[in-house]
Biopython code that builds the backbone (N, CA, C, O; Angstrom):
import numpy as np
from Bio.PDB.StructureBuilder import StructureBuilder

atoms = [
    (1, "UNK", "N", (32.811, 124.128, -9.529)),
    (1, "UNK", "CA", (33.935, 124.955, -9.935)),
    (1, "UNK", "C", (34.042, 126.165, -9.015)),
    (1, "UNK", "O", (33.044, 126.647, -8.481)),
    (2, "UNK", "N", (35.254, 126.639, -8.842)),
    (2, "UNK", "CA", (35.528, 127.790, -8.001)),
    (2, "UNK", "C", (36.019, 128.945, -8.863)),
    (2, "UNK", "O", (36.381, 128.749, -10.023)),
    (3, "UNK", "N", (36.031, 130.134, -8.304)),
    (3, "UNK", "CA", (36.502, 131.320, -9.010)),
    (3, "UNK", "C", (38.023, 131.232, -9.182)),
    (3, "UNK", "O", (38.749, 130.910, -8.242)),
    (4, "UNK", "N", (38.485, 131.523, -10.395)),
    (4, "UNK", "CA", (39.916, 131.490, -10.689)),
    (4, "UNK", "C", (40.610, 132.689, -10.054)),
    (4, "UNK", "O", (40.029, 133.766, -9.920)),
    (5, "UNK", "N", (41.854, 132.481, -9.670)),
    (5, "UNK", "CA", (42.664, 133.562, -9.127)),
    (5, "UNK", "C", (43.938, 133.637, -9.955)),
    (5, "UNK", "O", (44.490, 132.583, -10.272)),
    (6, "UNK", "N", (44.437, 134.797, -10.323)),
    (6, "UNK", "CA", (43.802, 136.090, -10.065)),
    (6, "UNK", "C", (42.494, 136.204, -10.850)),
    (6, "UNK", "O", (42.295, 135.558, -11.878)),
    (7, "UNK", "N", (41.631, 137.037, -10.330)),
    (7, "UNK", "CA", (40.322, 137.206, -10.943)),
    (7, "UNK", "C", (40.487, 137.634, -12.388)),
    (7, "UNK", "O", (41.292, 138.508, -12.707)),
    (8, "UNK", "N", (39.706, 136.998, -13.261)),
    (8, "UNK", "CA", (39.743, 137.352, -14.681)),
    (8, "UNK", "C", (38.415, 136.954, -15.317)),
    (8, "UNK", "O", (37.596, 136.266, -14.707)),
    (9, "UNK", "N", (38.227, 137.389, -16.521)),
    (9, "UNK", "CA", (37.022, 137.085, -17.284)),
    (9, "UNK", "C", (37.403, 136.044, -18.335)),
    (9, "UNK", "O", (38.449, 136.159, -18.975)),
    (10, "UNK", "N", (36.556, 135.031, -18.512)),
    (10, "UNK", "CA", (36.859, 133.997, -19.504)),
    (10, "UNK", "C", (36.436, 134.433, -20.903)),
    (10, "UNK", "O", (35.978, 135.560, -21.091)),
    (11, "UNK", "N", (36.584, 133.561, -21.865)),
    (11, "UNK", "CA", (36.291, 133.884, -23.270)),
    (11, "UNK", "C", (34.821, 134.216, -23.513)),
    (11, "UNK", "O", (34.483, 134.884, -24.490)),
    (12, "UNK", "N", (33.950, 133.747, -22.620)),
    (12, "UNK", "CA", (32.519, 134.029, -22.761)),
    (12, "UNK", "C", (32.110, 135.332, -22.078)),
    (12, "UNK", "O", (30.942, 135.717, -22.122)),
    (13, "UNK", "N", (33.059, 136.004, -21.455)),
    (13, "UNK", "CA", (32.753, 137.252, -20.761)),
    (13, "UNK", "C", (32.249, 137.037, -19.347)),
    (13, "UNK", "O", (31.700, 137.957, -18.742)),
    (14, "UNK", "N", (32.424, 135.844, -18.813)),
    (14, "UNK", "CA", (31.987, 135.510, -17.457)),
    (14, "UNK", "C", (33.191, 135.380, -16.534)),
    (14, "UNK", "O", (34.335, 135.319, -16.985)),
    (15, "UNK", "N", (32.920, 135.339, -15.262)),
    (15, "UNK", "CA", (33.986, 135.120, -14.295)),
    (15, "UNK", "C", (34.638, 133.775, -14.572)),
    (15, "UNK", "O", (33.954, 132.755, -14.650)),
    (16, "UNK", "N", (35.958, 133.770, -14.721)),
    (16, "UNK", "CA", (36.683, 132.531, -15.001)),
    (16, "UNK", "C", (36.614, 131.603, -13.793)),
    (16, "UNK", "O", (36.633, 132.052, -12.647)),
    (17, "UNK", "N", (36.536, 130.318, -14.065)),
    (17, "UNK", "CA", (36.461, 129.341, -12.990)),
    (17, "UNK", "C", (37.708, 128.472, -12.986)),
    (17, "UNK", "O", (38.472, 128.433, -13.950)),
    (18, "UNK", "N", (37.887, 127.779, -11.872)),
    (18, "UNK", "CA", (39.029, 126.882, -11.719)),
    (18, "UNK", "C", (38.542, 125.602, -11.048)),
    (18, "UNK", "O", (37.592, 125.625, -10.266)),
    (19, "UNK", "N", (39.186, 124.509, -11.351)),
    (19, "UNK", "CA", (38.891, 123.251, -10.681)),
    (19, "UNK", "C", (39.252, 123.382, -9.203)),
    (19, "UNK", "O", (40.062, 124.230, -8.831)),
    (20, "UNK", "N", (38.655, 122.551, -8.372)),
    (20, "UNK", "CA", (38.859, 122.640, -6.932)),
    (20, "UNK", "C", (40.341, 122.567, -6.556)),
    (20, "UNK", "O", (40.814, 123.379, -5.761)),
    (21, "UNK", "N", (41.072, 121.610, -7.114)),
    (21, "UNK", "CA", (42.494, 121.458, -6.786)),
    (21, "UNK", "C", (43.287, 122.704, -7.171)),
    (21, "UNK", "O", (44.189, 123.113, -6.439)),
    (22, "UNK", "N", (42.963, 123.305, -8.302)),
    (22, "UNK", "CA", (43.644, 124.534, -8.728)),
    (22, "UNK", "C", (43.298, 125.697, -7.809)),
    (22, "UNK", "O", (44.152, 126.525, -7.494)),
    (23, "UNK", "N", (42.049, 125.754, -7.386)),
    (23, "UNK", "CA", (41.607, 126.804, -6.469)),
    (23, "UNK", "C", (42.358, 126.720, -5.132)),
    (23, "UNK", "O", (42.799, 127.739, -4.599)),
    (24, "UNK", "N", (42.499, 125.519, -4.602)),
    (24, "UNK", "CA", (43.225, 125.348, -3.336)),
    (24, "UNK", "C", (44.696, 125.698, -3.527)),
    (24, "UNK", "O", (45.290, 126.334, -2.657)),
    (25, "UNK", "N", (45.305, 125.292, -4.663)),
    (25, "UNK", "CA", (46.696, 125.661, -4.933)),
    (25, "UNK", "C", (46.858, 127.187, -4.944)),
    (25, "UNK", "O", (47.830, 127.718, -4.407)),
    (26, "UNK", "N", (45.898, 127.882, -5.561)),
    (26, "UNK", "CA", (45.925, 129.347, -5.569)),
    (26, "UNK", "C", (45.873, 129.905, -4.154)),
    (26, "UNK", "O", (46.557, 130.878, -3.836)),
    (27, "UNK", "N", (45.053, 129.281, -3.302)),
    (27, "UNK", "CA", (44.957, 129.754, -1.917)),
    (27, "UNK", "C", (46.256, 129.506, -1.150)),
    (27, "UNK", "O", (46.643, 130.324, -0.315)),
    (28, "UNK", "N", (46.929, 128.392, -1.421)),
    (28, "UNK", "CA", (48.230, 128.131, -0.789)),
    (28, "UNK", "C", (49.212, 129.228, -1.185)),
    (28, "UNK", "O", (49.939, 129.747, -0.337)),
    (29, "UNK", "N", (49.237, 129.582, -2.465)),
    (29, "UNK", "CA", (50.124, 130.653, -2.921)),
    (29, "UNK", "C", (49.774, 131.980, -2.255)),
    (29, "UNK", "O", (50.666, 132.748, -1.893)),
    (30, "UNK", "N", (48.485, 132.252, -2.091)),
    (30, "UNK", "CA", (48.071, 133.491, -1.418)),
    (30, "UNK", "C", (48.601, 133.550, 0.003)),
    (30, "UNK", "O", (49.105, 134.585, 0.438)),
    (31, "UNK", "N", (48.491, 132.454, 0.723)),
    (31, "UNK", "CA", (48.992, 132.432, 2.099)),
    (31, "UNK", "C", (50.499, 132.653, 2.112)),
    (31, "UNK", "O", (51.008, 133.412, 2.937)),
    (32, "UNK", "N", (51.214, 132.000, 1.208)),
    (32, "UNK", "CA", (52.672, 132.126, 1.188)),
    (32, "UNK", "C", (53.138, 133.528, 0.816)),
    (32, "UNK", "O", (54.088, 134.045, 1.405)),
    (33, "UNK", "N", (52.474, 134.144, -0.157)),
    (33, "UNK", "CA", (52.966, 135.411, -0.690)),
    (33, "UNK", "C", (52.350, 136.660, -0.067)),
    (33, "UNK", "O", (52.791, 137.769, -0.369)),
    (34, "UNK", "N", (51.351, 136.512, 0.787)),
    (34, "UNK", "CA", (50.766, 137.679, 1.441)),
    (34, "UNK", "C", (51.552, 137.994, 2.706)),
    (34, "UNK", "O", (51.852, 137.103, 3.500)),
    (35, "UNK", "N", (51.878, 139.249, 2.883)),
    (35, "UNK", "CA", (52.601, 139.685, 4.073)),
    (35, "UNK", "C", (51.625, 140.018, 5.185)),
    (35, "UNK", "O", (50.608, 140.667, 4.937)),
    (36, "UNK", "N", (51.913, 139.588, 6.408)),
    (36, "UNK", "CA", (51.054, 139.994, 7.523)),
    (36, "UNK", "C", (50.951, 141.524, 7.564)),
    (36, "UNK", "O", (51.949, 142.233, 7.441)),
    (37, "UNK", "N", (49.727, 142.008, 7.738)),
    (37, "UNK", "CA", (49.482, 143.447, 7.740)),
    (37, "UNK", "C", (49.035, 143.973, 6.394)),
    (37, "UNK", "O", (48.578, 145.113, 6.303)),
    (38, "UNK", "N", (49.154, 143.179, 5.351)),
    (38, "UNK", "CA", (48.790, 143.604, 4.002)),
    (38, "UNK", "C", (47.279, 143.690, 3.825)),
    (38, "UNK", "O", (46.796, 144.562, 3.102)),
    (39, "UNK", "N", (46.538, 142.820, 4.457)),
    (39, "UNK", "CA", (45.078, 142.815, 4.346)),
    (39, "UNK", "C", (44.475, 143.581, 5.510)),
    (39, "UNK", "O", (44.736, 143.275, 6.674)),
    (40, "UNK", "N", (43.675, 144.568, 5.190)),
    (40, "UNK", "CA", (43.112, 145.454, 6.210)),
    (40, "UNK", "C", (42.251, 144.698, 7.211)),
    (40, "UNK", "O", (42.419, 144.875, 8.418)),
    (41, "UNK", "N", (41.340, 143.868, 6.743)),
    (41, "UNK", "CA", (40.420, 143.182, 7.645)),
    (41, "UNK", "C", (40.979, 141.889, 8.226)),
    (41, "UNK", "O", (40.354, 141.293, 9.104)),
    (42, "UNK", "N", (42.109, 141.456, 7.768)),
    (42, "UNK", "CA", (42.781, 140.268, 8.308)),
    (42, "UNK", "C", (44.280, 140.566, 8.415)),
    (42, "UNK", "O", (45.071, 140.043, 7.631)),
    (43, "UNK", "N", (44.668, 141.395, 9.369)),
    (43, "UNK", "CA", (46.066, 141.823, 9.452)),
    (43, "UNK", "C", (47.053, 140.704, 9.783)),
    (43, "UNK", "O", (48.255, 140.870, 9.575)),
    (44, "UNK", "N", (46.577, 139.581, 10.286)),
    (44, "UNK", "CA", (47.487, 138.487, 10.609)),
    (44, "UNK", "C", (47.514, 137.403, 9.532)),
    (44, "UNK", "O", (48.136, 136.358, 9.725)),
    (45, "UNK", "N", (46.840, 137.642, 8.391)),
    (45, "UNK", "CA", (46.815, 136.679, 7.294)),
    (45, "UNK", "C", (48.157, 136.663, 6.573)),
    (45, "UNK", "O", (48.764, 137.714, 6.368)),
    (46, "UNK", "N", (48.621, 135.484, 6.191)),
    (46, "UNK", "CA", (49.827, 135.338, 5.383)),
    (46, "UNK", "C", (51.035, 134.924, 6.185)),
    (46, "UNK", "O", (50.987, 134.810, 7.409)),
    (47, "UNK", "N", (52.131, 134.700, 5.462)),
    (47, "UNK", "CA", (53.373, 134.321, 6.142)),
    (47, "UNK", "C", (54.558, 135.192, 5.746)),
    (47, "UNK", "O", (55.616, 135.094, 6.367)),
    (48, "UNK", "N", (54.418, 136.034, 4.742)),
    (48, "UNK", "CA", (55.458, 137.006, 4.436)),
    (48, "UNK", "C", (56.640, 136.507, 3.634)),
    (48, "UNK", "O", (57.751, 137.008, 3.801)),
    (49, "UNK", "N", (56.428, 135.533, 2.768)),
    (49, "UNK", "CA", (57.521, 135.035, 1.932)),
    (49, "UNK", "C", (58.175, 136.158, 1.129)),
    (49, "UNK", "O", (59.398, 136.204, 1.002)),
    (50, "UNK", "N", (57.366, 137.056, 0.592)),
    (50, "UNK", "CA", (57.923, 138.144, -0.219)),
    (50, "UNK", "C", (58.769, 139.121, 0.592)),
    (50, "UNK", "O", (59.616, 139.818, 0.034)),
    (51, "UNK", "N", (58.546, 139.176, 1.903)),
    (51, "UNK", "CA", (59.362, 140.052, 2.751)),
    (51, "UNK", "C", (60.826, 139.616, 2.749)),
    (51, "UNK", "O", (61.716, 140.411, 3.052)),
    (52, "UNK", "N", (61.070, 138.363, 2.410)),
    (52, "UNK", "CA", (62.428, 137.830, 2.457)),
    (52, "UNK", "C", (63.174, 137.945, 1.135)),
    (52, "UNK", "O", (64.327, 137.523, 1.038)),
    (53, "UNK", "N", (62.534, 138.510, 0.119)),
    (53, "UNK", "CA", (63.177, 138.616, -1.189)),
    (53, "UNK", "C", (64.487, 139.393, -1.104)),
    (53, "UNK", "O", (65.456, 139.051, -1.781)),
    (54, "UNK", "N", (64.522, 140.430, -0.282)),
    (54, "UNK", "CA", (65.740, 141.234, -0.179)),
    (54, "UNK", "C", (66.484, 141.003, 1.136)),
    (54, "UNK", "O", (67.404, 141.751, 1.466)),
    (55, "UNK", "N", (66.096, 139.986, 1.877)),
    (55, "UNK", "CA", (66.800, 139.645, 3.114)),
    (55, "UNK", "C", (68.004, 138.777, 2.767)),
    (55, "UNK", "O", (68.052, 138.172, 1.696)),
    (56, "UNK", "N", (68.955, 138.720, 3.659)),
    (56, "UNK", "CA", (70.099, 137.847, 3.453)),
    (56, "UNK", "C", (69.649, 136.399, 3.512)),
    (56, "UNK", "O", (68.760, 136.055, 4.291)),
    (57, "UNK", "N", (70.250, 135.552, 2.701)),
    (57, "UNK", "CA", (69.876, 134.147, 2.651)),
    (57, "UNK", "C", (70.750, 133.358, 3.610)),
    (57, "UNK", "O", (71.970, 133.519, 3.627)),
    (58, "UNK", "N", (70.121, 132.505, 4.407)),
    (58, "UNK", "CA", (70.857, 131.673, 5.347)),
    (58, "UNK", "C", (69.968, 130.517, 5.780)),
    (58, "UNK", "O", (68.756, 130.555, 5.568)),
    (59, "UNK", "N", (70.553, 129.496, 6.381)),
    (59, "UNK", "CA", (69.745, 128.394, 6.908)),
    (59, "UNK", "C", (68.771, 128.866, 7.996)),
    (59, "UNK", "O", (67.690, 128.299, 8.153)),
    (60, "UNK", "N", (69.157, 129.900, 8.738)),
    (60, "UNK", "CA", (68.279, 130.425, 9.780)),
    (60, "UNK", "C", (67.031, 131.068, 9.187)),
    (60, "UNK", "O", (65.932, 130.889, 9.713)),
    (61, "UNK", "N", (67.192, 131.817, 8.096)),
    (61, "UNK", "CA", (66.052, 132.424, 7.408)),
    (61, "UNK", "C", (65.143, 131.327, 6.873)),
    (61, "UNK", "O", (63.921, 131.418, 6.989)),
    (62, "UNK", "N", (65.735, 130.294, 6.287)),
    (62, "UNK", "CA", (64.948, 129.177, 5.760)),
    (62, "UNK", "C", (64.162, 128.488, 6.869)),
    (62, "UNK", "O", (62.986, 128.175, 6.685)),
    (63, "UNK", "N", (64.786, 128.247, 8.010)),
    (63, "UNK", "CA", (64.105, 127.588, 9.127)),
    (63, "UNK", "C", (62.978, 128.448, 9.672)),
    (63, "UNK", "O", (61.916, 127.930, 10.016)),
    (64, "UNK", "N", (63.193, 129.757, 9.756)),
    (64, "UNK", "CA", (62.153, 130.665, 10.237)),
    (64, "UNK", "C", (60.965, 130.675, 9.285)),
    (64, "UNK", "O", (59.815, 130.613, 9.719)),
    (65, "UNK", "N", (61.243, 130.752, 7.998)),
    (65, "UNK", "CA", (60.173, 130.742, 7.007)),
    (65, "UNK", "C", (59.416, 129.416, 7.032)),
    (65, "UNK", "O", (58.194, 129.395, 6.887)),
    (66, "UNK", "N", (60.127, 128.328, 7.212)),
    (66, "UNK", "CA", (59.483, 127.015, 7.260)),
    (66, "UNK", "C", (58.464, 126.956, 8.403)),
    (66, "UNK", "O", (57.340, 126.492, 8.208)),
    (67, "UNK", "N", (58.848, 127.419, 9.576)),
    (67, "UNK", "CA", (57.936, 127.408, 10.730)),
    (67, "UNK", "C", (56.770, 128.371, 10.530)),
    (67, "UNK", "O", (55.629, 128.043, 10.854)),
    (68, "UNK", "N", (57.048, 129.543, 10.004)),
    (68, "UNK", "CA", (56.007, 130.542, 9.779)),
    (68, "UNK", "C", (55.006, 130.077, 8.725)),
    (68, "UNK", "O", (53.797, 130.220, 8.909)),
    (69, "UNK", "N", (55.505, 129.525, 7.625)),
    (69, "UNK", "CA", (54.630, 129.056, 6.555)),
    (69, "UNK", "C", (53.771, 127.886, 7.021)),
    (69, "UNK", "O", (52.579, 127.828, 6.718)),
    (70, "UNK", "N", (54.371, 126.959, 7.752)),
    (70, "UNK", "CA", (53.621, 125.805, 8.269)),
    (70, "UNK", "C", (52.472, 126.277, 9.165)),
    (70, "UNK", "O", (51.347, 125.795, 9.036)),
    (71, "UNK", "N", (52.751, 127.206, 10.059)),
    (71, "UNK", "CA", (51.720, 127.721, 10.966)),
    (71, "UNK", "C", (50.623, 128.463, 10.207)),
    (71, "UNK", "O", (49.442, 128.310, 10.517)),
    (72, "UNK", "N", (51.007, 129.264, 9.217)),
    (72, "UNK", "CA", (50.021, 130.033, 8.452)),
    (72, "UNK", "C", (49.121, 129.113, 7.627)),
    (72, "UNK", "O", (47.909, 129.324, 7.570)),
    (73, "UNK", "N", (49.696, 128.103, 6.991)),
    (73, "UNK", "CA", (48.882, 127.173, 6.207)),
    (73, "UNK", "C", (47.918, 126.396, 7.102)),
    (73, "UNK", "O", (46.763, 126.175, 6.735)),
    (74, "UNK", "N", (48.388, 125.988, 8.257)),
    (74, "UNK", "CA", (47.516, 125.271, 9.190)),
    (74, "UNK", "C", (46.379, 126.169, 9.660)),
    (74, "UNK", "O", (45.229, 125.737, 9.726)),
    (75, "UNK", "N", (46.695, 127.398, 9.981)),
    (75, "UNK", "CA", (45.671, 128.312, 10.495)),
    (75, "UNK", "C", (44.624, 128.658, 9.446)),
    (75, "UNK", "O", (43.426, 128.581, 9.715)),
    (76, "UNK", "N", (45.068, 129.036, 8.259)),
    (76, "UNK", "CA", (44.157, 129.572, 7.265)),
    (76, "UNK", "C", (43.562, 128.520, 6.337)),
    (76, "UNK", "O", (42.473, 128.731, 5.802)),
    (77, "UNK", "N", (44.238, 127.400, 6.130)),
    (77, "UNK", "CA", (43.729, 126.395, 5.199)),
    (77, "UNK", "C", (43.592, 125.009, 5.833)),
    (77, "UNK", "O", (43.387, 124.020, 5.129)),
    (78, "UNK", "N", (43.702, 124.941, 7.134)),
    (78, "UNK", "CA", (43.650, 123.661, 7.838)),
    (78, "UNK", "C", (42.363, 122.886, 7.640)),
    (78, "UNK", "O", (42.350, 121.668, 7.821)),
    (79, "UNK", "N", (41.281, 123.557, 7.273)),
    (79, "UNK", "CA", (40.023, 122.855, 7.030)),
    (79, "UNK", "C", (39.917, 122.338, 5.594)),
    (79, "UNK", "O", (38.985, 121.601, 5.273)),
    (80, "UNK", "N", (40.859, 122.714, 4.729)),
    (80, "UNK", "CA", (40.835, 122.291, 3.330)),
    (80, "UNK", "C", (41.921, 121.290, 2.971)),
    (80, "UNK", "O", (41.757, 120.493, 2.048)),
    (81, "UNK", "N", (43.029, 121.332, 3.700)),
    (81, "UNK", "CA", (44.159, 120.479, 3.349)),
    (81, "UNK", "C", (44.941, 120.078, 4.586)),
    (81, "UNK", "O", (44.846, 120.692, 5.648)),
    (82, "UNK", "N", (45.715, 119.023, 4.403)),
    (82, "UNK", "CA", (46.656, 118.581, 5.426)),
    (82, "UNK", "C", (48.050, 118.701, 4.829)),
    (82, "UNK", "O", (48.338, 118.099, 3.794)),
    (83, "UNK", "N", (48.906, 119.465, 5.468)),
    (83, "UNK", "CA", (50.278, 119.610, 4.977)),
    (83, "UNK", "C", (51.052, 118.352, 5.367)),
    (83, "UNK", "O", (51.220, 118.057, 6.550)),
    (84, "UNK", "N", (51.516, 117.624, 4.368)),
    (84, "UNK", "CA", (52.305, 116.414, 4.592)),
    (84, "UNK", "C", (53.763, 116.775, 4.878)),
    (84, "UNK", "O", (54.403, 116.188, 5.751)),
    (85, "UNK", "N", (54.276, 117.753, 4.123)),
    (85, "UNK", "CA", (55.639, 118.222, 4.366)),
    (85, "UNK", "C", (55.777, 119.634, 3.816)),
    (85, "UNK", "O", (55.136, 120.005, 2.832)),
    (86, "UNK", "N", (56.609, 120.393, 4.461)),
    (86, "UNK", "CA", (56.924, 121.743, 4.004)),
    (86, "UNK", "C", (58.411, 121.930, 4.242)),
    (86, "UNK", "O", (58.874, 121.899, 5.382)),
    (87, "UNK", "N", (59.150, 122.123, 3.171)),
    (87, "UNK", "CA", (60.587, 122.313, 3.304)),
    (87, "UNK", "C", (60.994, 123.609, 2.629)),
    (87, "UNK", "O", (60.511, 123.958, 1.552)),
    (88, "UNK", "N", (61.887, 124.301, 3.289)),
    (88, "UNK", "CA", (62.470, 125.518, 2.733)),
    (88, "UNK", "C", (63.973, 125.303, 2.724)),
    (88, "UNK", "O", (64.573, 125.006, 3.757)),
    (89, "UNK", "N", (64.573, 125.453, 1.558)),
    (89, "UNK", "CA", (66.018, 125.288, 1.451)),
    (89, "UNK", "C", (66.636, 126.569, 0.925)),
    (89, "UNK", "O", (66.079, 127.242, 0.059)),
    (90, "UNK", "N", (67.798, 126.888, 1.468)),
    (90, "UNK", "CA", (68.560, 128.054, 1.040)),
    (90, "UNK", "C", (69.680, 127.558, 0.134)),
    (90, "UNK", "O", (70.541, 126.784, 0.552)),
    (91, "UNK", "N", (69.653, 128.015, -1.105)),
    (91, "UNK", "CA", (70.643, 127.602, -2.096)),
    (91, "UNK", "C", (71.238, 128.857, -2.717)),
    (91, "UNK", "O", (70.633, 129.476, -3.593)),
    (92, "UNK", "N", (72.433, 129.229, -2.254)),
    (92, "UNK", "CA", (73.083, 130.460, -2.692)),
    (92, "UNK", "C", (72.140, 131.640, -2.450)),
    (92, "UNK", "O", (71.819, 131.933, -1.298)),
    (93, "UNK", "N", (71.688, 132.322, -3.506)),
    (93, "UNK", "CA", (70.830, 133.496, -3.338)),
    (93, "UNK", "C", (69.358, 133.174, -3.605)),
    (93, "UNK", "O", (68.575, 134.067, -3.929)),
    (94, "UNK", "N", (68.981, 131.897, -3.470)),
    (94, "UNK", "CA", (67.614, 131.495, -3.778)),
    (94, "UNK", "C", (67.028, 130.670, -2.646)),
    (94, "UNK", "O", (67.681, 129.776, -2.108)),
    (95, "UNK", "N", (65.791, 130.983, -2.293)),
    (95, "UNK", "CA", (65.026, 130.160, -1.359)),
    (95, "UNK", "C", (64.066, 129.300, -2.166)),
    (95, "UNK", "O", (63.385, 129.796, -3.064)),
    (96, "UNK", "N", (64.011, 128.020, -1.849)),
    (96, "UNK", "CA", (63.089, 127.095, -2.492)),
    (96, "UNK", "C", (62.097, 126.620, -1.438)),
    (96, "UNK", "O", (62.495, 126.123, -0.384)),
    (97, "UNK", "N", (60.816, 126.773, -1.720)),
    (97, "UNK", "CA", (59.768, 126.336, -0.802)),
    (97, "UNK", "C", (58.984, 125.233, -1.502)),
    (97, "UNK", "O", (58.470, 125.420, -2.605)),
    (98, "UNK", "N", (58.901, 124.083, -0.844)),
    (98, "UNK", "CA", (58.158, 122.945, -1.394)),
    (98, "UNK", "C", (57.114, 122.528, -0.369)),
    (98, "UNK", "O", (57.438, 122.203, 0.774)),
    (99, "UNK", "N", (55.854, 122.543, -0.800)),
    (99, "UNK", "CA", (54.743, 122.155, 0.061)),
    (99, "UNK", "C", (54.070, 120.937, -0.555)),
    (99, "UNK", "O", (53.603, 120.988, -1.692)),
    (100, "UNK", "N", (54.022, 119.845, 0.197)),
    (100, "UNK", "CA", (53.275, 118.655, -0.220)),
    (100, "UNK", "C", (52.053, 118.582, 0.689)),
    (100, "UNK", "O", (52.173, 118.636, 1.913)),
    (101, "UNK", "N", (50.879, 118.458, 0.079)),
    (101, "UNK", "CA", (49.656, 118.462, 0.875)),
    (101, "UNK", "C", (48.618, 117.512, 0.293)),
    (101, "UNK", "O", (48.699, 117.105, -0.866)),
    (102, "UNK", "N", (47.643, 117.170, 1.126)),
    (102, "UNK", "CA", (46.540, 116.301, 0.735)),
    (102, "UNK", "C", (45.256, 117.105, 0.869)),
    (102, "UNK", "O", (45.006, 117.718, 1.907)),
    (103, "UNK", "N", (44.444, 117.102, -0.179)),
    (103, "UNK", "CA", (43.149, 117.772, -0.123)),
    (103, "UNK", "C", (42.208, 116.930, 0.723)),
    (103, "UNK", "O", (42.006, 115.748, 0.443)),
    (104, "UNK", "N", (41.636, 117.528, 1.749)),
    (104, "UNK", "CA", (40.766, 116.775, 2.647)),
    (104, "UNK", "C", (39.484, 116.316, 1.956)),
    (104, "UNK", "O", (38.974, 115.240, 2.271)),
    (105, "UNK", "N", (38.958, 117.098, 1.033)),
    (105, "UNK", "CA", (37.696, 116.765, 0.370)),
    (105, "UNK", "C", (37.818, 115.588, -0.592)),
    (105, "UNK", "O", (36.863, 114.835, -0.776)),
    (106, "UNK", "N", (38.982, 115.428, -1.202)),
    (106, "UNK", "CA", (39.137, 114.398, -2.231)),
    (106, "UNK", "C", (40.198, 113.354, -1.912)),
    (106, "UNK", "O", (40.194, 112.278, -2.511)),
    (107, "UNK", "N", (41.104, 113.641, -0.987)),
    (107, "UNK", "CA", (42.195, 112.729, -0.677)),
    (107, "UNK", "C", (43.347, 112.789, -1.667)),
    (107, "UNK", "O", (44.285, 111.998, -1.571)),
    (108, "UNK", "N", (43.290, 113.717, -2.618)),
    (108, "UNK", "CA", (44.341, 113.848, -3.625)),
    (108, "UNK", "C", (45.608, 114.453, -3.028)),
    (108, "UNK", "O", (45.545, 115.357, -2.194)),
    (109, "UNK", "N", (46.767, 113.938, -3.469)),
    (109, "UNK", "CA", (48.061, 114.494, -3.081)),
    (109, "UNK", "C", (48.488, 115.530, -4.105)),
    (109, "UNK", "O", (48.336, 115.328, -5.310)),
    (110, "UNK", "N", (49.026, 116.648, -3.612)),
    (110, "UNK", "CA", (49.514, 117.708, -4.498)),
    (110, "UNK", "C", (50.822, 118.262, -3.945)),
    (110, "UNK", "O", (51.095, 118.176, -2.747)),
    (111, "UNK", "N", (51.612, 118.825, -4.830)),
    (111, "UNK", "CA", (52.868, 119.456, -4.439)),
    (111, "UNK", "C", (52.968, 120.811, -5.131)),
    (111, "UNK", "O", (52.665, 120.943, -6.317)),
    (112, "UNK", "N", (53.395, 121.806, -4.377)),
    (112, "UNK", "CA", (53.621, 123.145, -4.911)),
    (112, "UNK", "C", (55.053, 123.532, -4.577)),
    (112, "UNK", "O", (55.470, 123.434, -3.423)),
    (113, "UNK", "N", (55.800, 123.968, -5.568)),
    (113, "UNK", "CA", (57.171, 124.430, -5.342)),
    (113, "UNK", "C", (57.303, 125.839, -5.879)),
    (113, "UNK", "O", (56.945, 126.114, -7.024)),
    (114, "UNK", "N", (57.816, 126.730, -5.048)),
    (114, "UNK", "CA", (58.089, 128.103, -5.466)),
    (114, "UNK", "C", (59.526, 128.438, -5.088)),
    (114, "UNK", "O", (60.051, 127.944, -4.089)),
    (115, "UNK", "N", (60.149, 129.279, -5.893)),
    (115, "UNK", "CA", (61.527, 129.700, -5.641)),
    (115, "UNK", "C", (61.619, 131.195, -5.829)),
    (115, "UNK", "O", (60.912, 131.778, -6.651)),
    (116, "UNK", "N", (62.490, 131.803, -5.068)),
    (116, "UNK", "CA", (62.694, 133.241, -5.204)),
    (116, "UNK", "C", (64.069, 133.647, -4.729)),
    (116, "UNK", "O", (64.647, 133.027, -3.837)),
    (117, "UNK", "N", (64.583, 134.697, -5.340)),
    (117, "UNK", "CA", (65.892, 135.197, -4.975)),
    (117, "UNK", "C", (65.844, 136.040, -3.721)),
    (117, "UNK", "O", (64.827, 136.656, -3.402)),
    (118, "UNK", "N", (66.966, 136.057, -3.012)),
    (118, "UNK", "CA", (67.104, 136.904, -1.838)),
    (118, "UNK", "C", (68.175, 137.936, -2.112)),
    (118, "UNK", "O", (68.800, 137.938, -3.173)),
    (119, "UNK", "N", (68.377, 138.794, -1.165)),
    (119, "UNK", "CA", (69.287, 139.913, -1.345)),
    (119, "UNK", "C", (70.753, 139.590, -1.296)),
    (119, "UNK", "O", (71.569, 140.435, -1.664)),
    (120, "UNK", "N", (71.132, 138.397, -0.855)),
    (120, "UNK", "CA", (72.563, 138.114, -0.805)),
    (120, "UNK", "C", (72.918, 136.888, -1.588)),
    (120, "UNK", "O", (74.088, 136.511, -1.647)),
]
sb = StructureBuilder()
sb.init_structure("model")
sb.init_model(0)
sb.init_chain("A")
sb.init_seg("    ")
for serial, (resi, resn, name, xyz) in enumerate(atoms, 1):
    if name == "N":
        sb.init_residue(resn, " ", resi, " ")
    sb.init_atom(name, np.array(xyz, "f"), 0.0, 1.0, " ", f" {name:<3s}", serial, name[0])
structure = sb.get_structure()
């Protein structure tokens, strides 16, 4: 078992744990939602999805985020998973990010979808 994120204490008063697949999903979310420069000791960590919350929505923004997210996941989690597909779609004022990946340790397929509003 791995440490659950966000960090919390379980009902027994111990550090909460998470199954391996859940732990990796949490790490994927961390990479997507952390802005470069946010972490002092790893200033290049993350892809900056949250930076686009108030940016104008367009196919160009979606394409840029798709390339940035793909590169960040490969760099930071490439030893844990293989990204099968990563798509970012712009739908009116919402960006939808869908990541399909395979856990290298178990061969399991997983999909994570996140959506967020933009400024326009």
